[in-house]
Phi, psi and omega in degrees: 000130180275135179280137179255135185247133177284133176234116178273124182252125181247121175246183177296332188254338188205167170233129180218145177255129176248157177255129185232138176294138177305135177092352179286143177290132185304316179305312182295319179297316180295314179297319179298332180263011174086013177261130178268134176258006186247166172272188186296320180272317186291347175294338179257330183237095178214176186276001178075023176089025180261006177074029184248331188261343178060033180256354183258035185290145177215163169261135184225140180217126358286145182278118178289161177297138179291145178241356183239144184302321182292320179291324177297322177294321178300316179296314183300321184258009174078024179269163175299161183276156177273118182293338179283351182250011182241121172267136181283112180240343181211165178304137183226157165245127182241128175253120177282139186260147176281113184250150184242253181284131182052240178251017185299130176251123179272152179298150177295144176280139177292141178274130179295141181264000000 
């Protein structure tokens, strides 16, 4: 019997919890549940989950240790994590990022006080 792990997905509009089989790649789980990890262009032109194009970035908490060189570089330089390089092994919260050109992530806008 495969164990199912809760993954809370946070978008600009909603928060929803999905159940994911342990060991499934986060990118694949998100896409299978109808969540896009890509921008407008990169949804058509990407590396297919091989950790090469850096367009499937997400924020994840708790952040697992990186296992891929590209994801390790993201951690080292403070960039979002690559969803194609994260296997779901424990409950996670994933925030999908607003992407623009290619996989570009723009800084968050400050909220007026």
